[in-house]
C-alpha positions, 0 to 999 in steps of 0.5 A: 479491487482492480489492479495491484497498486503497492507492495509494502516491504517490512525492511529494517533500515530504510536507507540500505534498503533503498541503495539495494533497490536503486541498485536493482533498477528501481526509481524513486517515485515518491519520498515524504515525512509519514503521519506516524513520525517515520518516512513515505518511501515509495519506488517503481521501476520504469514503465511498470504500474505497481510500486514498493514500498520499503515500510516497517510492516508488510502490506498489499495497496489493491486500488479500487474505484469504489471503496464503499461499495467494495468493502461493503461486498467483501463484508457480506462475503464475511470478510471484515473490513477495516473503517475507510480513512480519508486522507489526502492521498484517497480513501484507504480500509484495511482487511486481514487475510485467514493467515494475517496479511495485510490488503488495503483497498485503495481509493483515489482522490 
């Protein structure tokens, strides 16, 4: 893993949360329907490489250059990494920390 790319923040009302974060200076980077019937809303502060996603669940998405190698290395350390999903937005693989918090590996296309 070489960078935190997206911090997923669970929200109850995405529209209200969007307005709140915009009032803090965040800008919409991407807004689109997601594969689960909801909306993907990704925001950032101007000039910052890290982004947030206002979602229905929590997670931290970490960028990696080689998801296969990263997953293999983590598995060898005893950290269970889920299946690698291939999507139009890249490859993703989820894992959990010791307290059940979700982390995701992401290799851009």
